[in-house]
N, CA, C and O atoms as a GROMACS GRO file, in nm:
protein
  416
    1THR      N    1   0.053  -0.124  -0.011
    1THR     CA    2   0.007   0.038   0.019
    1THR      C    3   0.078   0.114  -0.062
    1THR      O    4   0.154   0.061  -0.143
    2ASN      N    5   0.068   0.225  -0.055
    2ASN     CA    6   0.066   0.361  -0.058
    2ASN      C    7   0.064   0.400   0.062
    2ASN      O    8   0.162   0.469   0.088
    3ASP      N    9  -0.040   0.380   0.190
    3ASP     CA   10  -0.017   0.431   0.276
    3ASP      C   11   0.088   0.504   0.369
    3ASP      O   12   0.180   0.436   0.415
    4PRO      N   13   0.082   0.622   0.396
    4PRO     CA   14   0.207   0.636   0.458
    4PRO      C   15   0.176   0.595   0.624
    4PRO      O   16   0.272   0.599   0.701
    5ASP      N   17   0.068   0.564   0.665
    5ASP     CA   18   0.072   0.521   0.804
    5ASP      C   19   0.031   0.431   0.765
    5ASP      O   20  -0.074   0.431   0.828
    6ALA      N   21   0.027   0.338   0.702
    6ALA     CA   22   0.049   0.176   0.721
    6ALA      C   23   0.132   0.128   0.809
    6ALA      O   24   0.240   0.183   0.834
    7VAL      N   25   0.088   0.018   0.865
    7VAL     CA   26   0.231  -0.062   0.940
    7VAL      C   27   0.204  -0.240   0.900
    7VAL      O   28   0.115  -0.324   0.886
    8TYR      N   29   0.325  -0.225   0.894
    8TYR     CA   30   0.362  -0.366   0.878
    8TYR      C   31   0.422  -0.439   0.963
    8TYR      O   32   0.511  -0.398   1.037
    9ILE      N   33   0.357  -0.614   0.960
    9ILE     CA   34   0.349  -0.617   1.083
    9ILE      C   35   0.400  -0.777   1.018
    9ILE      O   36   0.345  -0.829   0.920
   10ASP      N   37   0.525  -0.846   1.101
   10ASP     CA   38   0.575  -0.979   1.026
   10ASP      C   39   0.544  -1.114   1.109
   10ASP      O   40   0.614  -1.155   1.203
   11LEU      N   41   0.438  -1.171   1.063
   11LEU     CA   42   0.359  -1.232   1.168
   11LEU      C   43   0.458  -1.373   1.201
   11LEU      O   44   0.438  -1.439   1.304
   12ALA      N   45   0.583  -1.415   1.084
   12ALA     CA   46   0.629  -1.494   1.159
   12ALA      C   47   0.708  -1.501   1.291
   12ALA      O   48   0.748  -1.600   1.353
   13LEU      N   49   0.721  -1.347   1.321
   13LEU     CA   50   0.844  -1.297   1.452
   13LEU      C   51   0.651  -1.251   1.541
   13LEU      O   52   0.666  -1.205   1.654
   14ASN      N   53   0.550  -1.258   1.510
   14ASN     CA   54   0.440  -1.262   1.619
   14ASN      C   55   0.345  -1.336   1.568
   14ASN      O   56   0.269  -1.317   1.473
   15PRO      N   57   0.362  -1.464   1.676
   15PRO     CA   58   0.266  -1.549   1.621
   15PRO      C   59   0.130  -1.524   1.730
   15PRO      O   60   0.143  -1.474   1.841
   16GLU      N   61   0.007  -1.566   1.676
   16GLU     CA   62  -0.102  -1.588   1.694
   16GLU      C   63  -0.135  -1.562   1.870
   16GLU      O   64  -0.125  -1.666   1.936
   17ALA      N   65  -0.158  -1.483   1.920
   17ALA     CA   66  -0.177  -1.482   2.024
   17ALA      C   67  -0.305  -1.388   2.054
   17ALA      O   68  -0.368  -1.344   1.957
   18ASN      N   69  -0.347  -1.355   2.192
   18ASN     CA   70  -0.445  -1.292   2.280
   18ASN      C   71  -0.442  -1.100   2.310
   18ASN      O   72  -0.456  -1.032   2.411
   19THR      N   73  -0.421  -1.073   2.185
   19THR     CA   74  -0.376  -0.955   2.176
   19THR      C   75  -0.484  -0.797   2.188
   19THR      O   76  -0.486  -0.679   2.150
   20GLY      N   77  -0.545  -0.872   2.248
   20GLY     CA   78  -0.686  -0.815   2.405
   20GLY      C   79  -0.780  -0.678   2.303
   20GLY      O   80  -0.829  -0.567   2.326
   21TYR      N   81  -0.767  -0.757   2.202
   21TYR     CA   82  -0.890  -0.649   2.116
   21TYR      C   83  -0.987  -0.790   2.097
   21TYR      O   84  -0.973  -0.902   2.048
   22VAL      N   85  -1.075  -0.725   2.156
   22VAL     CA   86  -1.277  -0.822   2.185
   22VAL      C   87  -1.348  -0.710   2.208
   22VAL      O   88  -1.310  -0.594   2.230
   23GLY      N   89  -1.470  -0.765   2.198
   23GLY     CA   90  -1.625  -0.740   2.206
   23GLY      C   91  -1.630  -0.618   1.996
   23GLY      O   92  -1.605  -0.619   1.875
   24ASP      N   93  -1.687  -0.538   2.121
   24ASP     CA   94  -1.765  -0.488   1.952
   24ASP      C   95  -1.692  -0.483   1.822
   24ASP      O   96  -1.740  -0.522   1.716
   25GLY      N   97  -1.527  -0.415   1.842
   25GLY     CA   98  -1.417  -0.408   1.752
   25GLY      C   99  -1.392  -0.500   1.661
   25GLY      O  100  -1.398  -0.505   1.538
   26ALA      N  101  -1.350  -0.603   1.780
   26ALA     CA  102  -1.326  -0.734   1.716
   26ALA      C  103  -1.416  -0.835   1.630
   26ALA      O  104  -1.370  -0.918   1.552
   27ARG      N  105  -1.574  -0.812   1.662
   27ARG     CA  106  -1.649  -0.879   1.525
   27ARG      C  107  -1.674  -0.826   1.474
   27ARG      O  108  -1.705  -0.892   1.374
   28ARG      N  109  -1.701  -0.669   1.446
   28ARG     CA  110  -1.638  -0.559   1.349
   28ARG      C  111  -1.574  -0.646   1.225
   28ARG      O  112  -1.632  -0.690   1.125
   29VAL      N  113  -1.456  -0.656   1.259
   29VAL     CA  114  -1.355  -0.678   1.191
   29VAL      C  115  -1.357  -0.850   1.110
   29VAL      O  116  -1.321  -0.873   0.995
   30TRP      N  117  -1.409  -0.949   1.208
   30TRP     CA  118  -1.449  -1.080   1.118
   30TRP      C  119  -1.597  -1.054   1.038
   30TRP      O  120  -1.643  -1.135   0.958
   31GLY      N  121  -1.657  -0.938   1.070
   31GLY     CA  122  -1.816  -0.945   1.047
   31GLY      C  123  -1.750  -0.880   0.835
   31GLY      O  124  -1.764  -0.927   0.722
   32ALA      N  125  -1.696  -0.778   0.884
   32ALA     CA  126  -1.633  -0.713   0.759
   32ALA      C  127  -1.566  -0.823   0.647
   32ALA      O  128  -1.586  -0.833   0.526
   33ILE      N  129  -1.465  -0.910   0.752
   33ILE     CA  130  -1.343  -1.054   0.663
   33ILE      C  131  -1.507  -1.060   0.557
   33ILE      O  132  -1.518  -0.997   0.452
   34TYR      N  133  -1.660  -1.181   0.638
   34TYR     CA  134  -1.720  -1.218   0.569
   34TYR      C  135  -1.800  -1.125   0.506
   34TYR      O  136  -1.802  -1.153   0.386
   35SER      N  137  -1.894  -0.989   0.537
   35SER     CA  138  -1.952  -0.951   0.441
   35SER      C  139  -1.897  -0.906   0.322
   35SER      O  140  -1.967  -0.905   0.221
   36GLU      N  141  -1.767  -0.864   0.319
   36GLU     CA  142  -1.643  -0.782   0.220
   36GLU      C  143  -1.697  -0.855   0.133
   36GLU      O  144  -1.775  -0.803   0.054
   37ASN      N  145  -1.667  -1.001   0.125
   37ASN     CA  146  -1.602  -1.165   0.022
   37ASN      C  147  -1.770  -1.159  -0.017
   37ASN      O  148  -1.800  -1.264  -0.072
   38CYS      N  149  -1.834  -1.109  -0.010
   38CYS     CA  150  -1.981  -1.154  -0.099
   38CYS      C  151  -2.030  -1.282  -0.049
   38CYS      O  152  -2.063  -1.368  -0.131
   39PHE      N  153  -2.039  -1.306   0.078
   39PHE     CA  154  -2.096  -1.451   0.154
   39PHE      C  155  -2.259  -1.321   0.186
   39PHE      O  156  -2.246  -1.228   0.266
   40GLN      N  157  -2.376  -1.340   0.119
   40GLN     CA  158  -2.494  -1.318   0.167
   40GLN      C  159  -2.595  -1.415   0.127
   40GLN      O  160  -2.609  -1.468   0.017
   41GLY      N  161  -2.679  -1.434   0.255
   41GLY     CA  162  -2.762  -1.489   0.241
   41GLY      C  163  -2.744  -1.675   0.275
   41GLY      O  164  -2.626  -1.692   0.245
   42PRO      N  165  -2.789  -1.789   0.311
   42PRO     CA  166  -2.727  -1.889   0.348
   42PRO      C  167  -2.639  -1.925   0.273
   42PRO      O  168  -2.626  -1.876   0.161
   43LEU      N  169  -2.535  -2.053   0.338
   43LEU     CA  170  -2.490  -2.092   0.274
   43LEU      C  171  -2.477  -2.192   0.132
   43LEU      O  172  -2.392  -2.205   0.044
   44GLU      N  173  -2.601  -2.248   0.158
   44GLU     CA  174  -2.662  -2.359   0.090
   44GLU      C  175  -2.722  -2.236  -0.053
   44GLU      O  176  -2.794  -2.274  -0.146
   45LYS      N  177  -2.676  -2.105  -0.037
   45LYS     CA  178  -2.793  -2.047  -0.147
   45LYS      C  179  -2.643  -2.019  -0.244
   45LYS      O  180  -2.656  -1.964  -0.353
   46LEU      N  181  -2.501  -2.063  -0.196
   46LEU     CA  182  -2.397  -2.003  -0.216
   46LEU      C  183  -2.372  -2.075  -0.364
   46LEU      O  184  -2.452  -2.166  -0.386
   47CYS      N  185  -2.240  -2.041  -0.504
   47CYS     CA  186  -2.209  -2.161  -0.580
   47CYS      C  187  -2.115  -2.176  -0.484
   47CYS      O  188  -2.102  -2.123  -0.374
   48THR      N  189  -2.036  -2.278  -0.560
   48THR     CA  190  -1.921  -2.397  -0.515
   48THR      C  191  -1.817  -2.289  -0.515
   48THR      O  192  -1.727  -2.325  -0.439
   49ALA      N  193  -1.797  -2.200  -0.554
   49ALA     CA  194  -1.641  -2.113  -0.507
   49ALA      C  195  -1.706  -2.054  -0.384
   49ALA      O  196  -1.660  -2.093  -0.277
   50GLU      N  197  -1.793  -1.976  -0.381
   50GLU     CA  198  -1.816  -1.892  -0.249
   50GLU      C  199  -1.831  -1.985  -0.143
   50GLU      O  200  -1.796  -1.957  -0.028
   51ARG      N  201  -1.884  -2.101  -0.178
   51ARG     CA  202  -1.918  -2.161  -0.055
   51ARG      C  203  -1.811  -2.232  -0.021
   51ARG      O  204  -1.811  -2.302   0.081
   52SER      N  205  -1.659  -2.220  -0.142
   52SER     CA  206  -1.499  -2.293  -0.056
   52SER      C  207  -1.482  -2.192   0.007
   52SER      O  208  -1.552  -2.182   0.107
   53PHE      N  209  -1.394  -2.088  -0.020
   53PHE     CA  210  -1.402  -1.931   0.017
   53PHE      C  211  -1.503  -1.942   0.167
   53PHE      O  212  -1.447  -1.954   0.276
   54PHE      N  213  -1.592  -1.938   0.161
   54PHE     CA  214  -1.639  -1.908   0.268
   54PHE      C  215  -1.526  -2.047   0.372
   54PHE      O  216  -1.418  -2.029   0.428
   55ARG      N  217  -1.577  -2.125   0.364
   55ARG     CA  218  -1.496  -2.253   0.440
   55ARG      C  219  -1.379  -2.274   0.456
   55ARG      O  220  -1.334  -2.359   0.534
   56LEU      N  221  -1.291  -2.175   0.361
   56LEU     CA  222  -1.149  -2.164   0.421
   56LEU      C  223  -1.155  -2.056   0.491
   56LEU      O  224  -1.110  -2.065   0.605
   57LEU      N  225  -1.196  -1.959   0.460
   57LEU     CA  226  -1.206  -1.818   0.592
   57LEU      C  227  -1.290  -1.890   0.760
   57LEU      O  228  -1.268  -1.870   0.879
   58SER      N  229  -1.371  -1.959   0.698
   58SER     CA  230  -1.424  -2.002   0.844
   58SER      C  231  -1.310  -2.073   0.907
   58SER      O  232  -1.278  -2.018   1.012
   59GLY      N  233  -1.231  -2.187   0.876
   59GLY     CA  234  -1.182  -2.266   0.898
   59GLY      C  235  -1.042  -2.169   0.976
   59GLY      O  236  -0.992  -2.214   1.079
   60LEU      N  237  -0.990  -2.034   0.913
   60LEU     CA  238  -0.868  -1.954   0.951
   60LEU      C  239  -0.945  -1.896   1.049
   60LEU      O  240  -0.876  -1.840   1.135
   61HIS      N  241  -1.079  -1.888   1.067
   61HIS     CA  242  -1.134  -1.822   1.185
   61HIS      C  243  -1.118  -1.904   1.316
   61HIS      O  244  -1.077  -1.855   1.421
   62VAL      N  245  -1.158  -2.050   1.296
   62VAL     CA  246  -1.127  -2.136   1.407
   62VAL      C  247  -1.008  -2.137   1.418
   62VAL      O  248  -0.969  -2.112   1.532
   63SER      N  249  -0.901  -2.164   1.313
   63SER     CA  250  -0.747  -2.167   1.402
   63SER      C  251  -0.682  -2.075   1.439
   63SER      O  252  -0.592  -2.096   1.520
   64ILE      N  253  -0.704  -1.951   1.392
   64ILE     CA  254  -0.644  -1.799   1.519
   64ILE      C  255  -0.730  -1.814   1.629
   64ILE      O  256  -0.668  -1.783   1.731
   65SER      N  257  -0.899  -1.864   1.666
   65SER     CA  258  -0.925  -1.824   1.822
   65SER      C  259  -0.915  -1.989   1.887
   65SER      O  260  -0.981  -1.998   1.990
   66ALA      N  261  -0.864  -2.086   1.857
   66ALA     CA  262  -0.813  -2.148   1.895
   66ALA      C  263  -0.681  -2.176   1.903
   66ALA      O  264  -0.651  -2.274   1.972
   67GLN      N  265  -0.565  -2.095   1.832
   67GLN     CA  266  -0.460  -2.017   1.843
   67GLN      C  267  -0.453  -1.942   2.045
   67GLN      O  268  -0.397  -1.976   2.149
   68ILE      N  269  -0.554  -1.823   2.000
   68ILE     CA  270  -0.525  -1.709   2.112
   68ILE      C  271  -0.551  -1.813   2.245
   68ILE      O  272  -0.482  -1.792   2.345
   69SER      N  273  -0.675  -1.953   2.249
   69SER     CA  274  -0.725  -1.979   2.339
   69SER      C  275  -0.609  -2.078   2.396
   69SER      O  276  -0.598  -2.106   2.515
   70ALA      N  277  -0.533  -2.123   2.306
   70ALA     CA  278  -0.384  -2.245   2.325
   70ALA      C  279  -0.318  -2.103   2.411
   70ALA      O  280  -0.310  -2.107   2.534
   71ASN      N  281  -0.285  -2.012   2.354
   71ASN     CA  282  -0.190  -1.894   2.404
   71ASN      C  283  -0.246  -1.730   2.455
   71ASN      O  284  -0.208  -1.623   2.408
   72PHE      N  285  -0.329  -1.750   2.546
   72PHE     CA  286  -0.385  -1.690   2.614
   72PHE      C  287  -0.336  -1.581   2.699
   72PHE      O  288  -0.247  -1.627   2.770
   73TYR      N  289  -0.361  -1.427   2.728
   73TYR     CA  290  -0.300  -1.369   2.856
   73TYR      C  291  -0.421  -1.323   2.957
   73TYR      O  292  -0.520  -1.258   2.922
   74PRO      N  293  -0.396  -1.369   3.082
   74PRO     CA  294  -0.513  -1.443   3.176
   74PRO      C  295  -0.558  -1.268   3.229
   74PRO      O  296  -0.658  -1.222   3.285
   75ARG      N  297  -0.431  -1.207   3.180
   75ARG     CA  298  -0.510  -1.080   3.269
   75ARG      C  299  -0.415  -0.929   3.193
   75ARG      O  300  -0.316  -0.957   3.126
   76PRO      N  301  -0.453  -0.779   3.208
   76PRO     CA  302  -0.388  -0.736   3.110
   76PRO      C  303  -0.181  -0.668   3.161
   76PRO      O  304  -0.136  -0.655   3.275
   77MET      N  305  -0.137  -0.651   3.078
   77MET     CA  306   0.002  -0.648   3.084
   77MET      C  307   0.025  -0.494   3.091
   77MET      O  308  -0.002  -0.407   3.008
   78PRO      N  309   0.121  -0.480   3.301
   78PRO     CA  310   0.155  -0.383   3.262
   78PRO      C  311   0.218  -0.292   3.129
   78PRO      O  312   0.285  -0.361   3.052
   79PRO      N  313   0.207  -0.157   3.095
   79PRO     CA  314   0.268  -0.102   2.931
   79PRO      C  315   0.462  -0.102   3.024
   79PRO      O  316   0.551  -0.095   2.939
   80ASP      N  317   0.505  -0.107   3.141
   80ASP     CA  318   0.678  -0.102   3.151
   80ASP      C  319   0.709  -0.234   3.143
   80ASP      O  320   0.821  -0.268   3.106
   81SER      N  321   0.620  -0.320   3.173
   81SER     CA  322   0.657  -0.494   3.194
   81SER      C  323   0.735  -0.516   3.065
   81SER      O  324   0.706  -0.444   2.969
   82PRO      N  325   0.855  -0.631   3.050
   82PRO     CA  326   0.867  -0.725   2.978
   82PRO      C  327   0.867  -0.775   2.934
   82PRO      O  328   0.952  -0.852   2.978
   83PRO      N  329   0.817  -0.826   2.823
   83PRO     CA  330   0.743  -0.934   2.718
   83PRO      C  331   0.795  -1.068   2.799
   83PRO      O  332   0.715  -1.160   2.788
   84ASP      N  333   0.876  -1.089   2.854
   84ASP     CA  334   0.844  -1.250   2.930
   84ASP      C  335   0.812  -1.238   3.088
   84ASP      O  336   0.853  -1.326   3.164
   85ALA      N  337   0.761  -1.161   3.121
   85ALA     CA  338   0.729  -1.153   3.281
   85ALA      C  339   0.590  -1.198   3.355
   85ALA      O  340   0.543  -1.205   3.469
   86PHE      N  341   0.549  -1.227   3.211
   86PHE     CA  342   0.383  -1.316   3.296
   86PHE      C  343   0.411  -1.404   3.154
   86PHE      O  344   0.450  -1.371   3.042
   87ALA      N  345   0.360  -1.572   3.238
   87ALA     CA  346   0.326  -1.660   3.161
   87ALA      C  347   0.195  -1.671   3.057
   87ALA      O  348   0.093  -1.631   3.113
   88TRP      N  349   0.179  -1.703   2.957
   88TRP     CA  350   0.075  -1.751   2.902
   88TRP      C  351  -0.004  -1.824   2.925
   88TRP      O  352   0.054  -1.930   2.950
   89ASP      N  353  -0.134  -1.838   2.936
   89ASP     CA  354  -0.181  -1.950   2.952
   89ASP      C  355  -0.287  -2.039   2.899
   89ASP      O  356  -0.376  -1.955   2.898
   90PRO      N  357  -0.344  -2.150   2.854
   90PRO     CA  358  -0.430  -2.152   2.777
   90PRO      C  359  -0.556  -2.113   2.865
   90PRO      O  360  -0.538  -2.079   2.982
   91ASN      N  361  -0.654  -2.115   2.823
   91ASN     CA  362  -0.812  -2.022   2.848
   91ASN      C  363  -0.938  -2.159   2.803
   91ASN      O  364  -1.032  -2.112   2.739
   92LEU      N  365  -0.943  -2.235   2.815
   92LEU     CA  366  -1.053  -2.311   2.824
   92LEU      C  367  -1.212  -2.286   2.803
   92LEU      O  368  -1.296  -2.364   2.757
   93GLU      N  369  -1.228  -2.147   2.855
   93GLU     CA  370  -1.362  -2.070   2.886
   93GLU      C  371  -1.370  -2.031   2.727
   93GLU      O  372  -1.445  -2.064   2.635
   94MET      N  373  -1.270  -1.956   2.739
   94MET     CA  374  -1.232  -1.905   2.529
   94MET      C  375  -1.248  -1.995   2.419
   94MET      O  376  -1.294  -1.989   2.305
   95PHE      N  377  -1.203  -2.067   2.480
   95PHE     CA  378  -1.180  -2.209   2.360
   95PHE      C  379  -1.331  -2.259   2.378
   95PHE      O  380  -1.386  -2.189   2.294
   96MET      N  381  -1.421  -2.328   2.429
   96MET     CA  382  -1.555  -2.301   2.463
   96MET      C  383  -1.620  -2.255   2.358
   96MET      O  384  -1.666  -2.298   2.252
   97ARG      N  385  -1.602  -2.089   2.457
   97ARG     CA  386  -1.711  -1.982   2.368
   97ARG      C  387  -1.656  -2.021   2.215
   97ARG      O  388  -1.708  -2.127   2.178
   98THR      N  389  -1.603  -1.986   2.156
   98THR     CA  390  -1.529  -1.953   2.039
   98THR      C  391  -1.514  -2.079   1.918
   98THR      O  392  -1.556  -2.055   1.804
   99VAL      N  393  -1.465  -2.183   1.943
   99VAL     CA  394  -1.462  -2.303   1.924
   99VAL      C  395  -1.542  -2.470   1.991
   99VAL      O  396  -1.635  -2.528   1.933
  100GLY      N  397  -1.486  -2.512   2.102
  100GLY     CA  398  -1.550  -2.572   2.116
  100GLY      C  399  -1.669  -2.653   2.148
  100GLY      O  400  -1.688  -2.769   2.187
  101ASN      N  401  -1.773  -2.507   2.106
  101ASN     CA  402  -1.894  -2.568   2.183
  101ASN      C  403  -2.036  -2.525   2.001
  101ASN      O  404  -2.156  -2.500   1.992
  102TRP      N  405  -1.878  -2.545   1.861
  102TRP     CA  406  -1.958  -2.546   1.735
  102TRP      C  407  -1.882  -2.651   1.682
  102TRP      O  408  -1.777  -2.662   1.618
  103PRO      N  409  -1.969  -2.726   1.727
  103PRO     CA  410  -1.893  -2.876   1.638
  103PRO      C  411  -1.856  -2.886   1.510
  103PRO      O  412  -1.777  -2.976   1.479
  104ASP      N  413  -1.897  -2.813   1.428
  104ASP     CA  414  -1.895  -2.825   1.246
  104ASP      C  415  -1.827  -2.732   1.255
  104ASP      O  416  -1.781  -2.678   1.154
   0.00000   0.00000   0.00000
């Protein structure tokens, strides 16, 4: 992009984990990802390519949710703390809410 305010993140150096980005903001991000890719109506009514792409996005969403649940920071980190000052722990409640209670 030519946007001077754009920030590039090396995902290999920043593995999936809890960012603290929750609530309406996080829902809007995923809502935009799904809706801006032309997913309108029930899945059964979409063409094969749209259904496949929807399932790919859904799989990505599940993968990210599972990774975040497995590497969850349990409380806000003080701004001046070193990155290794606190342990990252699995969050079973989050896993069940975002992945475990949705069998398909």
